[in-house]
PDB file as gemmi writes it, atoms N, CA and C in Angstrom:
CRYST1    1.000    1.000    1.000  90.00  90.00  90.00 P 1                      
ATOM      1  N   UNK A   1      -4.280  -4.637  26.123  1.00  0.00           N  
ATOM      2  CA  UNK A   1      -3.980  -6.019  25.775  1.00  0.00           C  
ATOM      3  C   UNK A   1      -5.267  -6.662  25.260  1.00  0.00           C  
ATOM      4  N   UNK A   2      -5.157  -7.403  24.176  1.00  0.00           N  
ATOM      5  CA  UNK A   2      -6.285  -8.100  23.565  1.00  0.00           C  
ATOM      6  C   UNK A   2      -6.141  -9.605  23.772  1.00  0.00           C  
ATOM      7  N   UNK A   3      -7.237 -10.300  23.568  1.00  0.00           N  
ATOM      8  CA  UNK A   3      -7.237 -11.761  23.612  1.00  0.00           C  
ATOM      9  C   UNK A   3      -7.337 -12.286  22.188  1.00  0.00           C  
ATOM     10  N   UNK A   4      -6.486 -13.245  21.839  1.00  0.00           N  
ATOM     11  CA  UNK A   4      -6.497 -13.855  20.517  1.00  0.00           C  
ATOM     12  C   UNK A   4      -6.733 -15.350  20.643  1.00  0.00           C  
ATOM     13  N   UNK A   5      -7.587 -15.868  19.785  1.00  0.00           N  
ATOM     14  CA  UNK A   5      -7.839 -17.298  19.696  1.00  0.00           C  
ATOM     15  C   UNK A   5      -7.519 -17.726  18.270  1.00  0.00           C  
ATOM     16  N   UNK A   6      -6.565 -18.637  18.133  1.00  0.00           N  
ATOM     17  CA  UNK A   6      -6.206 -19.171  16.819  1.00  0.00           C  
ATOM     18  C   UNK A   6      -6.681 -20.610  16.741  1.00  0.00           C  
ATOM     19  N   UNK A   7      -7.358 -20.947  15.662  1.00  0.00           N  
ATOM     20  CA  UNK A   7      -7.886 -22.291  15.458  1.00  0.00           C  
ATOM     21  C   UNK A   7      -7.253 -22.862  14.197  1.00  0.00           C  
ATOM     22  N   UNK A   8      -6.584 -23.989  14.348  1.00  0.00           N  
ATOM     23  CA  UNK A   8      -5.971 -24.671  13.215  1.00  0.00           C  
ATOM     24  C   UNK A   8      -6.734 -25.958  12.969  1.00  0.00           C  
ATOM     25  N   UNK A   9      -7.354 -26.050  11.796  1.00  0.00           N  
ATOM     26  CA  UNK A   9      -8.199 -27.216  11.499  1.00  0.00           C  
ATOM     27  C   UNK A   9      -7.723 -28.003  10.286  1.00  0.00           C  
ATOM     28  N   UNK A  10      -6.558 -27.650   9.756  1.00  0.00           N  
ATOM     29  CA  UNK A  10      -6.072 -28.333   8.556  1.00  0.00           C  
ATOM     30  C   UNK A  10      -4.678 -28.904   8.771  1.00  0.00           C  
ATOM     31  N   UNK A  11      -4.424 -29.995   8.097  1.00  0.00           N  
ATOM     32  CA  UNK A  11      -3.102 -30.616   8.114  1.00  0.00           C  
ATOM     33  C   UNK A  11      -2.316 -30.106   6.912  1.00  0.00           C  
ATOM     34  N   UNK A  12      -2.093 -28.812   6.885  1.00  0.00           N  
ATOM     35  CA  UNK A  12      -1.338 -28.186   5.799  1.00  0.00           C  
ATOM     36  C   UNK A  12      -0.200 -27.381   6.409  1.00  0.00           C  
ATOM     37  N   UNK A  13       0.973 -27.565   5.881  1.00  0.00           N  
ATOM     38  CA  UNK A  13       2.153 -26.901   6.414  1.00  0.00           C  
ATOM     39  C   UNK A  13       2.027 -25.379   6.378  1.00  0.00           C  
ATOM     40  N   UNK A  14       1.546 -24.829   5.264  1.00  0.00           N  
ATOM     41  CA  UNK A  14       1.413 -23.370   5.166  1.00  0.00           C  
ATOM     42  C   UNK A  14       0.440 -22.825   6.196  1.00  0.00           C  
ATOM     43  N   UNK A  15      -0.705 -23.484   6.360  1.00  0.00           N  
ATOM     44  CA  UNK A  15      -1.715 -23.037   7.330  1.00  0.00           C  
ATOM     45  C   UNK A  15      -1.170 -23.099   8.750  1.00  0.00           C  
ATOM     46  N   UNK A  16      -0.476 -24.166   9.082  1.00  0.00           N  
ATOM     47  CA  UNK A  16       0.081 -24.319  10.427  1.00  0.00           C  
ATOM     48  C   UNK A  16       1.158 -23.268  10.686  1.00  0.00           C  
ATOM     49  N   UNK A  17       1.997 -23.049   9.702  1.00  0.00           N  
ATOM     50  CA  UNK A  17       3.067 -22.064   9.860  1.00  0.00           C  
ATOM     51  C   UNK A  17       2.485 -20.682  10.124  1.00  0.00           C  
ATOM     52  N   UNK A  18       1.473 -20.277   9.351  1.00  0.00           N  
ATOM     53  CA  UNK A  18       0.850 -18.963   9.558  1.00  0.00           C  
ATOM     54  C   UNK A  18       0.158 -18.878  10.916  1.00  0.00           C  
ATOM     55  N   UNK A  19      -0.526 -19.935  11.300  1.00  0.00           N  
ATOM     56  CA  UNK A  19      -1.213 -19.943  12.600  1.00  0.00           C  
ATOM     57  C   UNK A  19      -0.218 -19.710  13.730  1.00  0.00           C  
ATOM     58  N   UNK A  20       0.863 -20.460  13.738  1.00  0.00           N  
ATOM     59  CA  UNK A  20       1.851 -20.328  14.797  1.00  0.00           C  
ATOM     60  C   UNK A  20       2.614 -19.005  14.700  1.00  0.00           C  
ATOM     61  N   UNK A  21       2.819 -18.525  13.468  1.00  0.00           N  
ATOM     62  CA  UNK A  21       3.488 -17.236  13.299  1.00  0.00           C  
ATOM     63  C   UNK A  21       2.636 -16.109  13.894  1.00  0.00           C  
ATOM     64  N   UNK A  22       1.364 -16.072  13.544  1.00  0.00           N  
ATOM     65  CA  UNK A  22       0.491 -15.014  14.053  1.00  0.00           C  
ATOM     66  C   UNK A  22       0.338 -15.106  15.566  1.00  0.00           C  
ATOM     67  N   UNK A  23       0.283 -16.324  16.087  1.00  0.00           N  
ATOM     68  CA  UNK A  23       0.190 -16.507  17.534  1.00  0.00           C  
ATOM     69  C   UNK A  23       1.444 -15.971  18.220  1.00  0.00           C  
ATOM     70  N   UNK A  24       2.605 -16.245  17.641  1.00  0.00           N  
ATOM     71  CA  UNK A  24       3.853 -15.748  18.217  1.00  0.00           C  
ATOM     72  C   UNK A  24       3.903 -14.225  18.184  1.00  0.00           C  
ATOM     73  N   UNK A  25       3.507 -13.645  17.077  1.00  0.00           N  
ATOM     74  CA  UNK A  25       3.527 -12.180  16.961  1.00  0.00           C  
ATOM     75  C   UNK A  25       2.614 -11.551  18.007  1.00  0.00           C  
ATOM     76  N   UNK A  26       1.386 -12.062  18.109  1.00  0.00           N  
ATOM     77  CA  UNK A  26       0.437 -11.502  19.077  1.00  0.00           C  
ATOM     78  C   UNK A  26       0.958 -11.641  20.497  1.00  0.00           C  
ATOM     79  N   UNK A  27       1.474 -12.822  20.829  1.00  0.00           N  
ATOM     80  CA  UNK A  27       1.980 -13.042  22.192  1.00  0.00           C  
ATOM     81  C   UNK A  27       3.187 -12.153  22.486  1.00  0.00           C  
ATOM     82  N   UNK A  28       4.088 -12.037  21.540  1.00  0.00           N  
ATOM     83  CA  UNK A  28       5.300 -11.237  21.772  1.00  0.00           C  
ATOM     84  C   UNK A  28       4.984  -9.750  21.920  1.00  0.00           C  
ATOM     85  N   UNK A  29       3.791  -9.333  21.473  1.00  0.00           N  
ATOM     86  CA  UNK A  29       3.365  -7.947  21.652  1.00  0.00           C  
ATOM     87  C   UNK A  29       2.538  -7.763  22.917  1.00  0.00           C  
ATOM     88  N   UNK A  30       2.508  -8.807  23.764  1.00  0.00           N  
ATOM     89  CA  UNK A  30       1.873  -8.703  25.066  1.00  0.00           C  
ATOM     90  C   UNK A  30       0.415  -9.127  25.126  1.00  0.00           C  
ATOM     91  N   UNK A  31      -0.103  -9.702  24.059  1.00  0.00           N  
ATOM     92  CA  UNK A  31      -1.501 -10.129  24.036  1.00  0.00           C  
ATOM     93  C   UNK A  31      -1.640 -11.542  24.591  1.00  0.00           C  
ATOM     94  N   UNK A  32      -2.826 -11.858  25.094  1.00  0.00           N  
ATOM     95  CA  UNK A  32      -3.129 -13.208  25.563  1.00  0.00           C  
ATOM     96  C   UNK A  32      -3.497 -14.036  24.341  1.00  0.00           C  
ATOM     97  N   UNK A  33      -2.896 -15.209  24.225  1.00  0.00           N  
ATOM     98  CA  UNK A  33      -3.095 -16.064  23.053  1.00  0.00           C  
ATOM     99  C   UNK A  33      -3.459 -17.474  23.493  1.00  0.00           C  
ATOM    100  N   UNK A  34      -4.448 -18.059  22.806  1.00  0.00           N  
ATOM    101  CA  UNK A  34      -4.805 -19.463  22.956  1.00  0.00           C  
ATOM    102  C   UNK A  34      -4.862 -20.069  21.555  1.00  0.00           C  
ATOM    103  N   UNK A  35      -4.438 -21.324  21.438  1.00  0.00           N  
ATOM    104  CA  UNK A  35      -4.464 -22.034  20.164  1.00  0.00           C  
ATOM    105  C   UNK A  35      -5.263 -23.314  20.345  1.00  0.00           C  
ATOM    106  N   UNK A  36      -6.170 -23.568  19.408  1.00  0.00           N  
ATOM    107  CA  UNK A  36      -6.937 -24.813  19.398  1.00  0.00           C  
ATOM    108  C   UNK A  36      -6.608 -25.582  18.134  1.00  0.00           C  
ATOM    109  N   UNK A  37      -6.262 -26.848  18.274  1.00  0.00           N  
ATOM    110  CA  UNK A  37      -6.058 -27.742  17.138  1.00  0.00           C  
ATOM    111  C   UNK A  37      -7.302 -28.621  17.036  1.00  0.00           C  
ATOM    112  N   UNK A  38      -8.012 -28.521  15.915  1.00  0.00           N  
ATOM    113  CA  UNK A  38      -9.237 -29.294  15.730  1.00  0.00           C  
ATOM    114  C   UNK A  38      -9.199 -30.008  14.389  1.00  0.00           C  
ATOM    115  N   UNK A  39     -10.100 -30.947  14.199  1.00  0.00           N  
ATOM    116  CA  UNK A  39     -10.227 -31.699  12.942  1.00  0.00           C  
ATOM    117  C   UNK A  39      -8.854 -32.209  12.502  1.00  0.00           C  
ATOM    118  N   UNK A  40      -8.478 -31.965  11.267  1.00  0.00           N  
ATOM    119  CA  UNK A  40      -7.182 -32.449  10.757  1.00  0.00           C  
ATOM    120  C   UNK A  40      -5.994 -31.720  11.373  1.00  0.00           C  
ATOM    121  N   UNK A  41      -6.240 -30.605  12.016  1.00  0.00           N  
ATOM    122  CA  UNK A  41      -5.161 -29.848  12.649  1.00  0.00           C  
ATOM    123  C   UNK A  41      -4.544 -30.533  13.853  1.00  0.00           C  
ATOM    124  N   UNK A  42      -5.229 -31.546  14.401  1.00  0.00           N  
ATOM    125  CA  UNK A  42      -4.691 -32.223  15.588  1.00  0.00           C  
ATOM    126  C   UNK A  42      -3.387 -32.958  15.288  1.00  0.00           C  
ATOM    127  N   UNK A  43      -3.112 -33.254  14.025  1.00  0.00           N  
ATOM    128  CA  UNK A  43      -1.859 -33.950  13.698  1.00  0.00           C  
ATOM    129  C   UNK A  43      -0.635 -33.097  14.033  1.00  0.00           C  
ATOM    130  N   UNK A  44      -0.824 -31.794  14.203  1.00  0.00           N  
ATOM    131  CA  UNK A  44       0.295 -30.926  14.565  1.00  0.00           C  
ATOM    132  C   UNK A  44       0.700 -31.084  16.030  1.00  0.00           C  
ATOM    133  N   UNK A  45      -0.063 -31.852  16.794  1.00  0.00           N  
ATOM    134  CA  UNK A  45       0.308 -32.151  18.184  1.00  0.00           C  
ATOM    135  C   UNK A  45       1.288 -33.316  18.266  1.00  0.00           C  
ATOM    136  N   UNK A  46       1.535 -33.967  17.146  1.00  0.00           N  
ATOM    137  CA  UNK A  46       2.463 -35.100  17.081  1.00  0.00           C  
ATOM    138  C   UNK A  46       3.894 -34.575  17.161  1.00  0.00           C  
ATOM    139  N   UNK A  47       4.567 -34.821  18.272  1.00  0.00           N  
ATOM    140  CA  UNK A  47       5.914 -34.283  18.470  1.00  0.00           C  
ATOM    141  C   UNK A  47       6.968 -34.968  17.611  1.00  0.00           C  
ATOM    142  N   UNK A  48       6.612 -36.084  16.949  1.00  0.00           N  
ATOM    143  CA  UNK A  48       7.573 -36.746  16.068  1.00  0.00           C  
ATOM    144  C   UNK A  48       7.479 -36.225  14.637  1.00  0.00           C  
ATOM    145  N   UNK A  49       6.558 -35.334  14.400  1.00  0.00           N  
ATOM    146  CA  UNK A  49       6.361 -34.763  13.066  1.00  0.00           C  
ATOM    147  C   UNK A  49       7.538 -33.858  12.704  1.00  0.00           C  
ATOM    148  N   UNK A  50       7.809 -33.737  11.411  1.00  0.00           N  
ATOM    149  CA  UNK A  50       8.884 -32.869  10.926  1.00  0.00           C  
ATOM    150  C   UNK A  50       8.367 -31.434  10.841  1.00  0.00           C  
ATOM    151  N   UNK A  51       8.789 -30.597  11.775  1.00  0.00           N  
ATOM    152  CA  UNK A  51       8.360 -29.197  11.808  1.00  0.00           C  
ATOM    153  C   UNK A  51       9.269 -28.284  10.995  1.00  0.00           C  
ATOM    154  N   UNK A  52      10.233 -28.851  10.290  1.00  0.00           N  
ATOM    155  CA  UNK A  52      11.189 -28.028   9.548  1.00  0.00           C  
ATOM    156  C   UNK A  52      10.877 -27.939   8.060  1.00  0.00           C  
ATOM    157  N   UNK A  53       9.722 -28.450   7.635  1.00  0.00           N  
ATOM    158  CA  UNK A  53       9.330 -28.371   6.220  1.00  0.00           C  
ATOM    159  C   UNK A  53       9.030 -26.912   5.886  1.00  0.00           C  
ATOM    160  N   UNK A  54       9.713 -26.397   4.879  1.00  0.00           N  
ATOM    161  CA  UNK A  54       9.595 -24.987   4.514  1.00  0.00           C  
ATOM    162  C   UNK A  54       8.310 -24.713   3.724  1.00  0.00           C  
ATOM    163  N   UNK A  55       7.757 -23.511   3.928  1.00  0.00           N  
ATOM    164  CA  UNK A  55       6.626 -23.044   3.137  1.00  0.00           C  
ATOM    165  C   UNK A  55       7.168 -22.374   1.878  1.00  0.00           C  
ATOM    166  N   UNK A  56       6.265 -21.889   1.049  1.00  0.00           N  
ATOM    167  CA  UNK A  56       6.702 -21.196  -0.169  1.00  0.00           C  
ATOM    168  C   UNK A  56       7.426 -19.893   0.149  1.00  0.00           C  
ATOM    169  N   UNK A  57       7.222 -19.355   1.341  1.00  0.00           N  
ATOM    170  CA  UNK A  57       7.909 -18.125   1.738  1.00  0.00           C  
ATOM    171  C   UNK A  57       9.217 -18.389   2.476  1.00  0.00           C  
ATOM    172  N   UNK A  58       9.546 -19.667   2.686  1.00  0.00           N  
ATOM    173  CA  UNK A  58      10.836 -20.023   3.263  1.00  0.00           C  
ATOM    174  C   UNK A  58      10.860 -20.210   4.763  1.00  0.00           C  
ATOM    175  N   UNK A  59       9.749 -19.961   5.437  1.00  0.00           N  
ATOM    176  CA  UNK A  59       9.733 -20.207   6.884  1.00  0.00           C  
ATOM    177  C   UNK A  59       9.054 -21.545   7.155  1.00  0.00           C  
ATOM    178  N   UNK A  60       9.018 -21.932   8.416  1.00  0.00           N  
ATOM    179  CA  UNK A  60       8.440 -23.226   8.775  1.00  0.00           C  
ATOM    180  C   UNK A  60       7.870 -23.161  10.185  1.00  0.00           C  
ATOM    181  N   UNK A  61       7.111 -24.166  10.543  1.00  0.00           N  
ATOM    182  CA  UNK A  61       6.506 -24.251  11.875  1.00  0.00           C  
ATOM    183  C   UNK A  61       7.570 -24.141  12.954  1.00  0.00           C  
ATOM    184  N   UNK A  62       8.713 -24.742  12.735  1.00  0.00           N  
ATOM    185  CA  UNK A  62       9.787 -24.746  13.727  1.00  0.00           C  
ATOM    186  C   UNK A  62      10.355 -23.353  13.995  1.00  0.00           C  
ATOM    187  N   UNK A  63      10.051 -22.387  13.135  1.00  0.00           N  
ATOM    188  CA  UNK A  63      10.484 -21.013  13.376  1.00  0.00           C  
ATOM    189  C   UNK A  63       9.646 -20.341  14.467  1.00  0.00           C  
ATOM    190  N   UNK A  64       8.473 -20.871  14.763  1.00  0.00           N  
ATOM    191  CA  UNK A  64       7.534 -20.212  15.668  1.00  0.00           C  
ATOM    192  C   UNK A  64       7.089 -21.068  16.856  1.00  0.00           C  
ATOM    193  N   UNK A  65       6.903 -22.353  16.643  1.00  0.00           N  
ATOM    194  CA  UNK A  65       6.362 -23.220  17.686  1.00  0.00           C  
ATOM    195  C   UNK A  65       7.238 -23.285  18.940  1.00  0.00           C  
ATOM    196  N   UNK A  66       8.563 -23.368  18.830  1.00  0.00           N  
ATOM    197  CA  UNK A  66       9.375 -23.412  20.058  1.00  0.00           C  
ATOM    198  C   UNK A  66       9.149 -22.195  20.969  1.00  0.00           C  
ATOM    199  N   UNK A  67       8.978 -21.026  20.382  1.00  0.00           N  
ATOM    200  CA  UNK A  67       8.686 -19.823  21.181  1.00  0.00           C  
ATOM    201  C   UNK A  67       7.391 -20.005  21.964  1.00  0.00           C  
ATOM    202  N   UNK A  68       6.356 -20.519  21.292  1.00  0.00           N  
ATOM    203  CA  UNK A  68       5.058 -20.698  21.930  1.00  0.00           C  
ATOM    204  C   UNK A  68       5.134 -21.698  23.076  1.00  0.00           C  
ATOM    205  N   UNK A  69       5.848 -22.781  22.860  1.00  0.00           N  
ATOM    206  CA  UNK A  69       6.005 -23.803  23.898  1.00  0.00           C  
ATOM    207  C   UNK A  69       6.825 -23.239  25.063  1.00  0.00           C  
ATOM    208  N   UNK A  70       7.928 -22.585  24.746  1.00  0.00           N  
ATOM    209  CA  UNK A  70       8.800 -22.023  25.781  1.00  0.00           C  
ATOM    210  C   UNK A  70       8.056 -20.993  26.640  1.00  0.00           C  
ATOM    211  N   UNK A  71       7.160 -20.235  26.025  1.00  0.00           N  
ATOM    212  CA  UNK A  71       6.427 -19.198  26.749  1.00  0.00           C  
ATOM    213  C   UNK A  71       5.076 -19.694  27.260  1.00  0.00           C  
ATOM    214  N   UNK A  72       4.876 -20.999  27.203  1.00  0.00           N  
ATOM    215  CA  UNK A  72       3.692 -21.661  27.757  1.00  0.00           C  
ATOM    216  C   UNK A  72       2.378 -21.099  27.244  1.00  0.00           C  
ATOM    217  N   UNK A  73       2.353 -20.790  25.938  1.00  0.00           N  
ATOM    218  CA  UNK A  73       1.103 -20.403  25.294  1.00  0.00           C  
ATOM    219  C   UNK A  73       0.237 -21.661  25.218  1.00  0.00           C  
ATOM    220  N   UNK A  74      -1.003 -21.615  25.725  1.00  0.00           N  
ATOM    221  CA  UNK A  74      -1.842 -22.807  25.734  1.00  0.00           C  
ATOM    222  C   UNK A  74      -2.181 -23.293  24.319  1.00  0.00           C  
ATOM    223  N   UNK A  75      -1.938 -24.577  24.095  1.00  0.00           N  
ATOM    224  CA  UNK A  75      -2.310 -25.213  22.837  1.00  0.00           C  
ATOM    225  C   UNK A  75      -3.213 -26.382  23.196  1.00  0.00           C  
ATOM    226  N   UNK A  76      -4.469 -26.269  22.816  1.00  0.00           N  
ATOM    227  CA  UNK A  76      -5.481 -27.271  23.157  1.00  0.00           C  
ATOM    228  C   UNK A  76      -5.723 -28.192  21.986  1.00  0.00           C  
ATOM    229  N   UNK A  77      -5.914 -29.472  22.284  1.00  0.00           N  
ATOM    230  CA  UNK A  77      -6.201 -30.473  21.245  1.00  0.00           C  
ATOM    231  C   UNK A  77      -7.540 -31.099  21.537  1.00  0.00           C  
TER     232      UNK A  77                                                      
END                                                                             
């Protein structure tokens, strides 16, 4: 088992989607995962934000974030 640290520092939908996607993949494979939201990335802690905005590949933050929250993956702001 490895430890993964994901840092999201941008308020960009594509960047956030990839960050949460990679975190979900690592966690679902049994790795320890921590996520830090820094700089402009802290806006992703806003629970009133629309997490269903699609990326160019058709997925969105809402495809991954609920798994992370449900599995109590630490997200630090």
